[in-house]
TINUMI-497852 format. One line per 5 residues: their letters; for each residue x, y, z of N, C-alpha, C. Coordinates in nm, 3 decimals, m for minus. Example, Ala and Ser with C-alpha at 12.3 -4.5 7.8 and 13.67 -1.06 7.14 Angstrom:
# residues 2
as	1.319,m0.569,0.780,1.230,m0.450,0.780,1.320,m0.330,0.780 | 1.285,m0.225,0.708,1.367,m0.106,0.714,1.290,0.003,0.787
# end
This chain:
# residues 341
mskrp	10.095,1.319,2.143,9.999,1.419,2.093,10.016,1.547,2.172 | 10.028,1.656,2.099,10.047,1.784,2.166,9.917,1.838,2.222 | 9.924,1.906,2.333,9.805,1.965,2.396,9.769,2.095,2.328 | 9.641,2.120,2.313,9.596,2.245,2.255,9.571,2.343,2.367 | 9.594,2.472,2.345,9.586,2.570,2.454,9.449,2.587,2.511
sggrp	9.345,2.541,2.445,9.210,2.568,2.494,9.163,2.471,2.600 | 9.238,2.363,2.626,9.193,2.267,2.726,9.122,2.150,2.661 | 9.069,2.059,2.743,9.004,1.939,2.694,8.872,1.969,2.627 | 8.821,1.875,2.550,8.696,1.899,2.479,8.578,1.866,2.567 | 8.476,1.945,2.567,8.356,1.919,2.648,8.264,1.825,2.574
aakrg	8.291,1.695,2.583,8.214,1.599,2.504,8.067,1.600,2.539 | 8.033,1.641,2.662,7.892,1.637,2.702,7.812,1.752,2.647 | 7.879,1.856,2.596,7.806,1.976,2.553,7.762,1.961,2.408 | 7.674,1.868,2.384,7.624,1.851,2.249,7.514,1.950,2.220 | 7.511,2.001,2.098,7.405,2.092,2.057,7.419,2.231,2.112
atgpg	7.531,2.261,2.180,7.543,2.393,2.239,7.567,2.500,2.136 | 7.622,2.463,2.021,7.651,2.566,1.922,7.577,2.539,1.795 | 7.530,2.502,1.719,7.463,2.463,1.601,7.354,2.557,1.562 | 7.302,2.545,1.444,7.201,2.636,1.393,7.067,2.614,1.459 | 6.975,2.706,1.441,6.842,2.693,1.497,6.761,2.588,1.427
rggsg	6.640,2.567,1.474,6.559,2.458,1.422,6.464,2.500,1.312 | 6.473,2.614,1.262,6.377,2.660,1.163,6.389,2.583,1.034 | 6.281,2.579,0.956,6.282,2.519,0.825,6.350,2.611,0.728 | 6.362,2.571,0.603,6.427,2.655,0.506,6.330,2.690,0.397 | 6.264,2.801,0.408,6.177,2.846,0.301,6.035,2.801,0.323
agrsg	5.948,2.839,0.230,5.807,2.808,0.241,5.784,2.661,0.219 | 5.667,2.615,0.265,5.634,2.474,0.252,5.625,2.427,0.110 | 5.608,2.519,0.015,5.597,2.477,m0.124,5.729,2.497,m0.198 | 5.837,2.506,m0.124,5.965,2.528,m0.189,6.015,2.401,m0.253 | 6.099,2.415,m0.355,6.154,2.300,m0.422,6.291,2.268,m0.368
ggagr	6.353,2.162,m0.419,6.485,2.123,m0.374,6.591,2.214,m0.429 | 6.693,2.243,m0.348,6.800,2.332,m0.392,6.904,2.255,m0.469 | 6.960,2.319,m0.569,7.064,2.255,m0.646,7.157,2.361,m0.698 | 7.279,2.326,m0.721,7.372,2.426,m0.771,7.504,2.364,m0.808 | 7.603,2.449,m0.828,7.732,2.402,m0.873,7.811,2.349,m0.755
gsgpk	7.902,2.262,m0.782,7.993,2.215,m0.679,8.122,2.169,m0.741 | 8.234,2.205,m0.686,8.361,2.160,m0.738,8.413,2.052,m0.648 | 8.482,1.956,m0.706,8.529,1.844,m0.630,8.645,1.880,m0.539 | 8.669,1.798,m0.439,8.777,1.827,m0.346,8.914,1.813,m0.409 | 9.009,1.898,m0.372,9.145,1.888,m0.419,9.234,1.857,m0.299
krsgg	9.319,1.759,m0.314,9.401,1.716,m0.201,9.523,1.805,m0.185 | 9.554,1.832,m0.061,9.673,1.909,m0.029,9.711,1.877,0.114 | 9.836,1.851,0.135,9.879,1.818,0.270,9.888,1.943,0.354 | 9.870,1.929,0.485,9.880,2.045,0.574,9.889,1.999,0.717 | 9.921,2.090,0.803,9.935,2.055,0.944,9.810,2.080,1.021
agrgg	9.804,2.033,1.144,9.688,2.055,1.229,9.690,2.197,1.280 | 9.574,2.249,1.303,9.564,2.385,1.354,9.435,2.405,1.425 | 9.415,2.522,1.479,9.290,2.551,1.546,9.245,2.690,1.506 | 9.121,2.718,1.532,9.071,2.848,1.497,8.944,2.874,1.571 | 8.857,2.957,1.516,8.735,2.992,1.585,8.626,3.026,1.491
pnrgt	8.522,3.096,1.535,8.404,3.120,1.453,8.441,3.189,1.324 | 8.387,3.136,1.219,8.417,3.190,1.087,8.354,3.327,1.069 | 8.433,3.427,1.031,8.376,3.559,1.004,8.287,3.550,0.882 | 8.165,3.600,0.896,8.072,3.598,0.784,8.007,3.463,0.765 | 7.981,3.388,0.873,7.919,3.258,0.862,7.772,3.271,0.833
drgsd	7.710,3.156,0.797,7.567,3.146,0.770,7.523,3.248,0.666 | 7.596,3.254,0.557,7.561,3.349,0.453,7.455,3.289,0.362 | 7.337,3.345,0.365,7.232,3.303,0.272,7.175,3.167,0.309 | 7.110,3.106,0.211,7.042,2.979,0.232,7.141,2.865,0.241 | 7.107,2.763,0.316,7.190,2.644,0.324,7.182,2.561,0.197
rgrgd	7.090,2.594,0.110,7.081,2.519,m0.014,7.192,2.566,m0.106 | 7.313,2.526,m0.072,7.431,2.581,m0.137,7.476,2.500,m0.256 | 7.598,2.531,m0.299,7.654,2.467,m0.416,7.677,2.320,m0.387 | 7.656,2.237,m0.491,7.693,2.098,m0.480,7.580,2.005,m0.448 | 7.459,2.051,m0.415,7.351,1.959,m0.385,7.300,1.889,m0.508
qasgp	7.331,1.941,m0.624,7.283,1.879,m0.746,7.339,1.739,m0.761 | 7.466,1.723,m0.724,7.531,1.595,m0.744,7.473,1.487,m0.656 | 7.431,1.522,m0.534,7.380,1.420,m0.443,7.238,1.448,m0.399 | 7.169,1.532,m0.470,7.031,1.567,m0.438,6.934,1.469,m0.500 | 6.807,1.512,m0.524,6.707,1.420,m0.571,6.737,1.373,m0.711
psgrg	6.715,1.244,m0.740,6.739,1.193,m0.873,6.630,1.234,m0.967 | 6.654,1.217,m1.094,6.549,1.242,m1.192,6.451,1.127,m1.189 | 6.345,1.139,m1.264,6.244,1.035,m1.264,6.286,0.910,m1.337 | 6.402,0.912,m1.403,6.444,0.796,m1.480,6.489,0.685,m1.387 | 6.459,0.563,m1.427,6.490,0.448,m1.343,6.634,0.404,m1.359
gqggg	6.662,0.282,m1.312,6.793,0.225,m1.324,6.882,0.246,m1.204 | 6.830,0.308,m1.097,6.911,0.331,m0.979,6.860,0.244,m0.866 | 6.891,0.119,m0.869,6.841,0.027,m0.768,6.925,0.031,m0.644 | 6.877,m0.036,m0.539,6.947,m0.035,m0.413,7.070,m0.122,m0.416 | 7.187,m0.062,m0.434,7.312,m0.135,m0.426,7.349,m0.207,m0.553
rsgqg	7.269,m0.199,m0.663,7.300,m0.268,m0.787,7.309,m0.168,m0.900 | 7.407,m0.186,m0.985,7.423,m0.097,m1.099,7.330,m0.141,m1.209 | 7.261,m0.044,m1.269,7.176,m0.074,m1.382,7.249,m0.044,m1.511 | 7.192,m0.087,m1.623,7.249,m0.061,m1.752,7.167,0.044,m1.822 | 7.231,0.154,m1.860,7.162,0.259,m1.933,7.164,0.233,m2.081
rggak	7.125,0.333,m2.159,7.127,0.318,m2.304,7.270,0.297,m2.349 | 7.286,0.208,m2.448,7.418,0.182,m2.502,7.507,0.104,m2.408 | 7.450,0.042,m2.304,7.528,m0.043,m2.214,7.605,0.032,m2.107 | 7.593,0.167,m2.099,7.666,0.243,m1.998,7.605,0.220,m1.860 | 7.689,0.206,m1.760,7.640,0.184,m1.624,7.591,0.314,m1.564
kkvrg	7.477,0.308,m1.495,7.426,0.424,m1.424,7.478,0.424,m1.282 | 7.504,0.544,m1.231,7.559,0.556,m1.097,7.456,0.513,m0.993 | 7.499,0.432,m0.899,7.411,0.384,m0.793,7.411,0.486,m0.678 | 7.294,0.531,m0.639,7.282,0.628,m0.530,7.237,0.558,m0.404 | 7.299,0.591,m0.295,7.253,0.544,m0.165,7.201,0.661,m0.086
lggdh	7.224,0.659,0.043,7.179,0.769,0.128,7.266,0.892,0.113 | 7.393,0.876,0.079,7.484,0.990,0.072,7.541,1.020,0.209 | 7.574,1.146,0.233,7.627,1.186,0.363,7.776,1.176,0.378 | 7.850,1.156,0.267,7.995,1.141,0.277,8.069,1.275,0.280 | 7.998,1.386,0.256,8.059,1.519,0.262,7.981,1.599,0.366
vegrq	8.045,1.629,0.478,7.978,1.693,0.592,8.035,1.833,0.613 | 7.948,1.932,0.621,7.992,2.069,0.644,7.921,2.128,0.766 | 7.989,2.220,0.832,7.932,2.283,0.951,7.999,2.231,1.077 | 8.021,2.320,1.173,8.097,2.286,1.293,8.029,2.180,1.379 | 7.902,2.202,1.409,7.830,2.106,1.493,7.819,1.971,1.424
avrel	7.791,1.972,1.294,7.778,1.847,1.220,7.908,1.768,1.220 | 8.021,1.836,1.199,8.150,1.768,1.196,8.188,1.718,1.335 | 8.167,1.799,1.438,8.199,1.753,1.573,8.116,1.631,1.610 | 7.986,1.633,1.577,7.901,1.519,1.611,7.941,1.395,1.534 | 7.983,1.414,1.410,8.034,1.301,1.330,8.152,1.235,1.400
llagk	8.246,1.316,1.450,8.363,1.261,1.517,8.328,1.201,1.653 | 8.240,1.268,1.728,8.201,1.216,1.859,8.127,1.083,1.848 | 8.039,1.071,1.749,7.960,0.948,1.733,8.050,0.829,1.701 | 8.152,0.851,1.619,8.247,0.744,1.588,8.187,0.627,1.514 | 8.078,0.648,1.442,8.011,0.537,1.373,8.057,0.519,1.229
rrvre	8.120,0.622,1.175,8.166,0.615,1.036,8.314,0.653,1.030 | 8.389,0.589,0.943,8.530,0.622,0.928,8.545,0.757,0.859 | 8.615,0.848,0.921,8.636,0.982,0.867,8.771,0.986,0.797 | 8.773,1.026,0.672,8.897,1.028,0.595,8.980,1.153,0.625 | 8.913,1.268,0.631,8.987,1.391,0.658,8.893,1.500,0.706
vvmid	8.952,1.597,0.778,8.883,1.718,0.820,8.962,1.835,0.761 | 8.890,1.933,0.705,8.952,2.048,0.642,8.901,2.175,0.712 | 8.994,2.267,0.743,8.958,2.393,0.808,9.022,2.511,0.736 | 8.959,2.627,0.750,9.018,2.752,0.701,9.126,2.796,0.801 | 9.236,2.852,0.749,9.350,2.882,0.836,9.337,3.011,0.917
dldpa	9.242,3.100,0.884,9.237,3.228,0.956,9.109,3.244,1.038 | 9.053,3.133,1.088,8.932,3.140,1.170,8.964,3.198,1.307 | 8.871,3.272,1.363,8.886,3.323,1.499,8.879,3.207,1.599 | 8.946,3.218,1.712,8.945,3.108,1.810,8.803,3.076,1.856 | 8.775,2.946,1.873,8.645,2.899,1.924,8.664,2.761,1.985
eildd	8.594,2.736,2.093,8.607,2.608,2.164,8.568,2.490,2.077 | 8.464,2.507,1.995,8.418,2.395,1.913,8.523,2.356,1.810 | 8.599,2.453,1.760,8.705,2.421,1.665,8.821,2.349,1.734 | 8.849,2.384,1.857,8.949,2.309,1.934,8.902,2.165,1.956 | 8.773,2.148,1.984,8.718,2.012,2.000,8.740,1.930,1.873
isela	8.707,1.990,1.760,8.720,1.919,1.632,8.866,1.881,1.606 | 8.957,1.976,1.630,9.099,1.949,1.608,9.148,1.836,1.698 | 9.112,1.841,1.825,9.158,1.739,1.919,9.097,1.603,1.887 | 8.970,1.601,1.851,8.908,1.474,1.814,8.974,1.414,1.691 | 9.003,1.497,1.591,9.068,1.448,1.470,9.205,1.389,1.502
iemkv	9.282,1.456,1.588,9.414,1.406,1.625,9.403,1.275,1.701 | 9.310,1.268,1.797,9.291,1.145,1.876,9.251,1.027,1.788 | 9.169,1.055,1.688,9.119,0.948,1.601,9.211,0.923,1.481 | 9.325,0.995,1.477,9.421,0.980,1.369,9.358,1.009,1.232 | 9.275,1.113,1.232,9.212,1.161,1.108,9.298,1.274,1.051
tlrvi	9.324,1.270,0.922,9.401,1.376,0.858,9.332,1.511,0.877 | 9.407,1.610,0.924,9.353,1.744,0.945,9.430,1.841,0.856 | 9.360,1.901,0.760,9.422,1.997,0.668,9.374,2.138,0.702 | 9.466,2.231,0.709,9.433,2.371,0.732,9.479,2.448,0.608 | 9.383,2.510,0.538,9.413,2.571,0.409,9.359,2.713,0.404
trrrf	9.395,2.786,0.301,9.350,2.924,0.287,9.201,2.929,0.260 | 9.143,3.042,0.292,8.999,3.061,0.268,8.964,3.044,0.121 | 9.048,3.100,0.035,9.021,3.090,m0.108,9.022,2.946,m0.155 | 9.121,2.870,m0.110,9.127,2.729,m0.146,9.008,2.652,m0.088 | 8.972,2.686,0.036,8.861,2.618,0.102,8.731,2.637,0.023
eteal	8.709,2.758,m0.027,8.586,2.787,m0.099,8.572,2.701,m0.224 | 8.681,2.655,m0.280,8.673,2.568,m0.398,8.632,2.426,m0.359 | 8.647,2.391,m0.232,8.613,2.256,m0.186,8.477,2.250,m0.117 | 8.429,2.363,m0.067,8.300,2.366,0.004,8.186,2.351,m0.096 | 8.079,2.287,m0.052,7.963,2.264,m0.137,7.839,2.338,m0.089
tqshq	7.849,2.411,0.021,7.739,2.494,0.066,7.793,2.633,0.096 | 7.705,2.728,0.117,7.746,2.865,0.144,7.757,2.895,0.293 | 7.714,2.802,0.378,7.720,2.826,0.524,7.799,2.714,0.591 | 7.916,2.690,0.540,8.001,2.580,0.586,8.067,2.606,0.720 | 8.073,2.731,0.763,8.135,2.770,0.891,8.283,2.737,0.899
gviar	8.347,2.719,0.784,8.491,2.699,0.780,8.539,2.560,0.811 | 8.450,2.460,0.811,8.488,2.323,0.846,8.420,2.224,0.752 | 8.496,2.129,0.703,8.445,2.021,0.618,8.502,1.888,0.668 | 8.423,1.783,0.659,8.474,1.647,0.684,8.433,1.558,0.569 | 8.522,1.469,0.531,8.491,1.368,0.430,8.494,1.232,0.496
tqpmp	8.388,1.156,0.476,8.370,1.035,0.555,8.301,0.928,0.471 | 8.276,0.813,0.531,8.201,0.708,0.463,8.056,0.751,0.445 | 7.990,0.703,0.339,7.847,0.734,0.323,7.765,0.676,0.438 | 7.646,0.732,0.456,7.554,0.680,0.558,7.515,0.536,0.525 | 7.514,0.448,0.622,7.470,0.310,0.596,7.318,0.302,0.586
eeald	7.269,0.218,0.497,7.125,0.196,0.485,7.081,0.087,0.583 | 6.969,0.111,0.649,6.910,0.011,0.738,6.792,m0.056,0.668 | 6.756,m0.173,0.717,6.639,m0.243,0.663,6.513,m0.194,0.735 | 6.403,m0.181,0.660,6.277,m0.138,0.720,6.235,m0.233,0.832 | 6.259,m0.362,0.814,6.223,m0.459,0.918,6.293,m0.427,1.050
dlmdr	6.418,m0.384,1.042,6.492,m0.352,1.164,6.436,m0.228,1.233 | 6.391,m0.131,1.153,6.335,m0.009,1.211,6.206,m0.037,1.287 | 6.122,m0.126,1.234,5.992,m0.148,1.298,5.995,m0.265,1.396 | 6.113,m0.323,1.418,6.123,m0.436,1.509,6.129,m0.391,1.655 | 6.154,m0.265,1.680,6.162,m0.214,1.816,6.023,m0.200,1.878
pdafi	6.005,m0.242,2.003,5.872,m0.228,2.066,5.833,m0.082,2.090 | 5.934,0.007,2.099,5.905,0.149,2.120,5.924,0.229,1.991 | 5.909,0.163,1.877,5.939,0.227,1.749,5.862,0.358,1.730 | 5.933,0.460,1.689,5.876,0.589,1.652,5.943,0.625,1.519 | 5.873,0.601,1.412,5.932,0.608,1.278,5.877,0.728,1.202
lvldg	5.966,0.799,1.137,5.928,0.912,1.054,5.939,0.869,0.909 | 5.826,0.872,0.838,5.820,0.831,0.698,5.800,0.957,0.614 | 5.892,0.981,0.520,5.890,1.104,0.441,5.856,1.071,0.296 | 5.739,1.117,0.255,5.683,1.080,0.126,5.723,1.180,0.017 | 5.853,1.182,m0.017,5.896,1.258,m0.133,5.941,1.400,m0.108
ltdpg	6.004,1.432,0.006,6.059,1.566,0.027,6.171,1.591,m0.075 | 6.175,1.713,m0.128,6.277,1.746,m0.227,6.368,1.861,m0.183 | 6.334,1.931,m0.077,6.413,2.045,m0.031,6.512,1.998,0.075 | 6.644,2.007,0.048,6.741,1.960,0.147,6.739,2.039,0.277 | 6.704,2.169,0.269,6.694,2.248,0.391,6.583,2.197,0.481
nlgsl	6.468,2.166,0.421,6.357,2.110,0.499,6.394,1.975,0.560 | 6.456,1.889,0.480,6.491,1.757,0.531,6.590,1.767,0.647 | 6.692,1.852,0.633,6.790,1.865,0.741,6.729,1.917,0.869 | 6.646,2.021,0.859,6.582,2.076,0.979,6.488,1.974,1.043 | 6.416,1.900,0.960,6.323,1.800,1.012,6.397,1.686,1.082
lrtae	6.511,1.643,1.028,6.588,1.536,1.091,6.643,1.580,1.227 | 6.684,1.706,1.236,6.734,1.756,1.364,6.624,1.754,1.469 | 6.505,1.802,1.433,6.393,1.802,1.527,6.352,1.660,1.562 | 6.349,1.572,1.461,6.308,1.434,1.485,6.401,1.364,1.584 | 6.531,1.386,1.571,6.625,1.322,1.662,6.604,1.372,1.805
cagvt	6.579,1.503,1.819,6.554,1.559,1.952,6.424,1.506,2.012 | 6.328,1.469,1.928,6.199,1.418,1.975,6.204,1.268,2.004 | 6.315,1.204,1.977,6.326,1.061,2.006,6.283,0.969,1.895 | 6.275,1.019,1.772,6.245,0.932,1.658,6.352,0.823,1.649 | 6.309,0.699,1.629,6.402,0.586,1.629,6.444,0.542,1.490
gvvlp	6.381,0.594,1.386,6.417,0.557,1.250,6.346,0.643,1.149 | 6.407,0.657,1.030,6.352,0.740,0.923,6.343,0.656,0.796 | 6.233,0.672,0.724,6.213,0.602,0.597,6.206,0.704,0.485 | 6.290,0.686,0.383,6.293,0.774,0.267,6.269,0.692,0.141 | 6.202,0.751,0.040,6.188,0.680,m0.088,6.320,0.681,m0.164
rhrav	6.347,0.575,m0.235,6.473,0.565,m0.307,6.479,0.662,m0.424 | 6.366,0.693,m0.483,6.362,0.777,m0.603,6.279,0.903,m0.578 | 6.308,1.006,m0.658,6.231,1.132,m0.660,6.223,1.198,m0.523 | 6.332,1.195,m0.450,6.335,1.258,m0.318,6.480,1.291,m0.284 | 6.499,1.394,m0.204,6.633,1.430,m0.161,6.681,1.331,m0.055
hitpt	6.809,1.298,m0.060,6.869,1.212,0.041,6.963,1.297,0.127 | 7.078,1.245,0.167,7.164,1.316,0.262,7.271,1.394,0.186 | 7.238,1.516,0.147,7.330,1.604,0.076,7.410,1.687,0.177 | 7.511,1.761,0.130,7.585,1.849,0.222,7.495,1.950,0.295 | 7.394,2.003,0.227,7.303,2.096,0.293,7.222,2.026,0.402
vtkna	7.181,1.903,0.376,7.108,1.826,0.478,7.195,1.804,0.601 | 7.321,1.765,0.580,7.408,1.741,0.695,7.430,1.868,0.774 | 7.443,1.981,0.706,7.464,2.109,0.775,7.342,2.146,0.859 | 7.222,2.139,0.799,7.100,2.175,0.870,7.066,2.076,0.981 | 7.100,1.950,0.963,7.069,1.849,1.064,7.160,1.861,1.186
agaie	7.275,1.930,1.172,7.365,1.958,1.286,7.406,1.834,1.363 | 7.433,1.724,1.292,7.479,1.603,1.358,7.372,1.499,1.384 | 7.245,1.533,1.360,7.136,1.438,1.389,7.145,1.312,1.304 | 7.201,1.322,1.183,7.207,1.204,1.096,7.293,1.093,1.156 | 7.384,1.128,1.245,7.469,1.026,1.306,7.392,0.937,1.405
hlpma	7.273,0.978,1.444,7.197,0.906,1.546,7.060,0.857,1.496 | 7.033,0.872,1.368,6.905,0.831,1.312,6.924,0.720,1.210 | 6.888,0.597,1.242,6.892,0.491,1.140,6.795,0.525,1.027 | 6.837,0.505,0.903,6.754,0.541,0.789,6.744,0.425,0.691 | 6.623,0.407,0.638,6.599,0.303,0.538,6.552,0.368,0.409
lvggi	6.597,0.313,0.296,6.547,0.354,0.165,6.454,0.246,0.115 | 6.337,0.287,0.066,6.238,0.190,0.017,6.198,0.226,m0.126 | 6.156,0.124,m0.200,6.115,0.146,m0.339,5.987,0.225,m0.350 | 5.896,0.210,m0.254,5.768,0.281,m0.258,5.716,0.305,m0.118 | 5.675,0.429,m0.090,5.622,0.463,0.042,5.491,0.391,0.072
ptait	5.395,0.382,m0.022,5.270,0.310,0.008,5.294,0.165,0.051 | 5.386,0.096,m0.017,5.417,m0.042,0.021,5.479,m0.047,0.160 | 5.566,0.050,0.191,5.626,0.054,0.325,5.520,0.077,0.432 | 5.421,0.161,0.403,5.313,0.185,0.499,5.237,0.056,0.526 | 5.209,m0.020,0.422,5.141,m0.149,0.439,5.222,m0.243,0.526
qlkda	5.354,m0.248,0.505,5.440,m0.333,0.587,5.438,m0.289,0.734 | 5.439,m0.159,0.756,5.434,m0.109,0.894,5.302,m0.148,0.961 | 5.191,m0.133,0.890,5.061,m0.169,0.947,5.055,m0.318,0.978 | 5.108,m0.401,0.888,5.106,m0.546,0.909,5.189,m0.584,1.031 | 5.287,m0.500,1.066,5.371,m0.527,1.182,5.312,m0.469,1.311
gvltv	5.193,m0.411,1.303,5.127,m0.358,1.422,5.164,m0.215,1.455 | 5.225,m0.143,1.360,5.261,m0.003,1.383,5.144,0.086,1.344 | 5.105,0.177,1.430,5.001,0.274,1.398,5.058,0.377,1.301 | 4.996,0.391,1.184,5.046,0.484,1.083,4.956,0.607,1.079 | 5.017,0.724,1.097,4.944,0.850,1.102,4.997,0.940,0.991
gldag	4.911,0.975,0.896,4.948,1.069,0.793,4.917,1.211,0.838 | 5.005,1.303,0.805,4.984,1.444,0.842,4.951,1.521,0.715 | 4.831,1.581,0.713,4.787,1.652,0.593,4.685,1.759,0.633 | 4.689,1.871,0.564,4.598,1.982,0.598,4.452,1.943,0.584 | 4.424,1.845,0.498,4.287,1.801,0.478,4.248,1.682,0.563
gdtsl	4.322,1.653,0.669,4.292,1.538,0.754,4.161,1.553,0.827 | 4.098,1.440,0.855,3.967,1.441,0.921,3.978,1.427,1.073 | 4.100,1.417,1.127,4.122,1.406,1.271,4.220,1.514,1.314 | 4.196,1.574,1.429,4.292,1.672,1.480,4.417,1.600,1.529 | 4.531,1.658,1.502,4.656,1.601,1.549,4.655,1.584,1.701
fdlpi	4.581,1.670,1.769,4.580,1.668,1.915,4.478,1.570,1.972 | 4.418,1.487,1.885,4.323,1.384,1.931,4.369,1.244,1.891 | 4.496,1.225,1.869,4.546,1.095,1.824,4.536,0.990,1.935 | 4.489,0.869,1.902,4.473,0.763,2.003,4.602,0.682,2.021 | 4.706,0.742,2.075,4.834,0.670,2.085,4.890,0.673,2.226
rdgrp	4.800,0.668,2.325,4.847,0.672,2.464,4.876,0.534,2.522 | 4.867,0.430,2.440,4.888,0.294,2.491,5.029,0.243,2.468 | 5.121,0.328,2.425,5.258,0.285,2.402,5.279,0.210,2.272 | 5.180,0.210,2.186,5.189,0.139,2.059,5.294,0.203,1.969 | 5.370,0.122,1.891,5.464,0.180,1.795,5.391,0.270,1.696
valvl	5.455,0.380,1.658,5.391,0.482,1.574,5.481,0.515,1.455 | 5.418,0.534,1.340,5.488,0.587,1.223,5.416,0.714,1.178 | 5.487,0.822,1.173,5.433,0.951,1.131,5.472,0.972,0.986 | 5.373,0.990,0.898,5.397,1.000,0.753,5.375,1.144,0.709 | 5.479,1.205,0.651,5.471,1.342,0.601,5.483,1.343,0.450
gaega	5.405,1.430,0.385,5.409,1.441,0.240,5.512,1.540,0.191 | 5.518,1.554,0.060,5.615,1.645,m0.002,5.571,1.790,0.011 | 5.667,1.881,m0.011,5.637,2.023,m0.006,5.531,2.057,m0.111 | 5.428,2.128,m0.069,5.324,2.170,m0.161,5.223,2.062,m0.191 | 5.268,1.947,m0.239,5.177,1.840,m0.281,5.114,1.767,m0.163
glsrl	5.181,1.760,m0.051,5.129,1.687,0.063,5.139,1.536,0.043 | 5.058,1.462,0.114,5.059,1.316,0.102,5.016,1.273,m0.037 | 5.080,1.172,m0.090,5.035,1.116,m0.217,4.902,1.044,m0.197 | 4.832,1.022,m0.305,4.699,0.959,m0.296,4.707,0.820,m0.232 | 4.803,0.739,m0.275,4.813,0.604,m0.221,4.855,0.604,m0.074
arqrv	4.945,0.694,m0.038,4.986,0.702,0.103,4.868,0.742,0.190 | 4.790,0.838,0.143,4.673,0.883,0.218,4.572,0.770,0.235 | 4.557,0.687,0.134,4.461,0.577,0.141,4.506,0.467,0.237 | 4.636,0.450,0.253,4.685,0.334,0.328,4.714,0.361,0.475 | 4.733,0.485,0.515,4.760,0.510,0.658,4.634,0.481,0.741
dtvaa	4.654,0.453,0.869,4.540,0.426,0.957,4.453,0.548,0.977 | 4.515,0.664,0.989,4.439,0.788,1.008,4.516,0.904,0.948 | 4.440,1.004,0.901,4.501,1.126,0.848,4.468,1.239,0.944 | 4.572,1.299,1.000,4.553,1.404,1.102,4.594,1.539,1.045 | 4.528,1.643,1.096,4.559,1.780,1.055,4.593,1.863,1.177
iplag	4.680,1.963,1.159,4.711,2.058,1.265,4.610,2.172,1.257 | 4.531,2.194,1.362,4.433,2.305,1.357,4.504,2.439,1.341 | 4.460,2.518,1.244,4.520,2.649,1.217,4.421,2.759,1.253 | 4.470,2.865,1.314,4.381,2.974,1.358,4.405,3.103,1.281 | 4.507,3.108,1.196,4.538,3.230,1.124,4.475,3.234,0.986
qlnsl	4.522,3.327,0.905,4.470,3.344,0.770,4.534,3.249,0.669 | 4.657,3.206,0.695,4.724,3.114,0.602,4.669,2.973,0.621 | 4.675,2.896,0.512,4.613,2.763,0.517,4.712,2.648,0.520 | 4.840,2.678,0.542,4.938,2.569,0.546,5.061,2.610,0.625 | 5.136,2.507,0.666,5.262,2.526,0.737,5.376,2.467,0.655
nvaia	5.495,2.519,0.673,5.614,2.458,0.617,5.624,2.314,0.668 | 5.666,2.221,0.582,5.665,2.080,0.618,5.759,2.051,0.735 | 5.872,2.122,0.744,5.963,2.098,0.856,5.902,2.145,0.988 | 5.830,2.258,0.984,5.764,2.308,1.105,5.649,2.216,1.144 | 5.566,2.179,1.046,5.453,2.089,1.074,5.502,1.956,1.128
ggiac	5.609,1.904,1.068,5.663,1.777,1.117,5.717,1.787,1.258 | 5.778,1.900,1.291,5.827,1.919,1.428,5.715,1.922,1.529 | 5.606,1.992,1.495,5.490,1.996,1.585,5.435,1.856,1.605 | 5.423,1.781,1.495,5.366,1.646,1.503,5.455,1.552,1.584 | 5.586,1.561,1.565,5.678,1.474,1.640,5.662,1.494,1.790
fevvr	5.655,1.619,1.834,5.646,1.643,1.977,5.505,1.619,2.031 | 5.404,1.621,1.945,5.270,1.580,1.990,5.268,1.430,2.016 | 5.338,1.353,1.932,5.349,1.209,1.958,5.419,1.187,2.091 | 5.525,1.263,2.119,5.595,1.251,2.247,5.500,1.280,2.363 | 5.421,1.389,2.349,5.327,1.425,2.455,5.223,1.315,2.478
crqgt	5.170,1.261,2.370,5.070,1.153,2.383,5.129,1.029,2.450 | 5.249,0.995,2.413,5.312,0.874,2.468,5.342,0.890,2.617 | 5.364,1.012,2.658,5.391,1.038,2.800,5.263,1.050,2.880 | 5.147,1.048,2.812,5.020,1.056,2.881,4.992,1.193,2.937 | 5.055,1.297,2.878,5.035,1.433,2.929,4.908,1.492,2.869
e	4.825,1.546,2.952,4.701,1.608,2.905,4.723,1.754,2.878
# end
């Protein structure tokens, strides 16, 4: 293996380059969807480069989220089983997704984690030199992952978001975990998402959750965004460290968590308890339940959680973006568990 001129990769410097933690749009925003063209194969040699000129253009809700974004309300998409549609045609089975990863930090973290087989890494050929791109190139070579370096124009036909930063990886889909496994940990800190549809919000929330020490995430199988290219970009590698379960219904999952002794806390603007008064200083496993953008917690989820907490607001606006609210709540759980007053 040939040495790259930039030196060895700083494996310990995780999160040093990646996007900020902000949410994407207002709390009542919908899921992003758009066009996406499929990948075209072309052989190429390994190369290195640097920060993409003109990166982070516009919203991360870029092209291609439609294909792997939230499903329609129609059924037939069961967990791991193909259903039969009208006329006997098979319906496509959706899992968590995550097989198309864009963004420098997300791709580097994918390679560093080594939990999923990576088929190929694709880069633009005229990127300015950058240490993180050298890391990605060296990791791909070490792991014997195909590295293609192509023109910017060709790359744009393969990218599915507008803020790809000149790097794409194609890999195995995210594995689904069982809910029982998530709540089996004595220190379980579970994030339950009741129908988020905006991939930008989900990605930002997953990044914050991983930094806060969340041990597992629960997503509904239907009518919610899963791990799209925009989610992987905004999460900046967090998906590689967060076990995720898909469930048929969030209310049923909440009941299972309660039966297992997990304290379930719903976050809603109309909650009757302040978020800063939660009784969780005894080390008890906790599940934080967040509702969808705009709609908030569903009626059944609100009825089944142990308590509904609200974030006290002092300004003129009456709501927070769900990714921001979720981040505040995650770190309040951390503060309570540490016994900090």
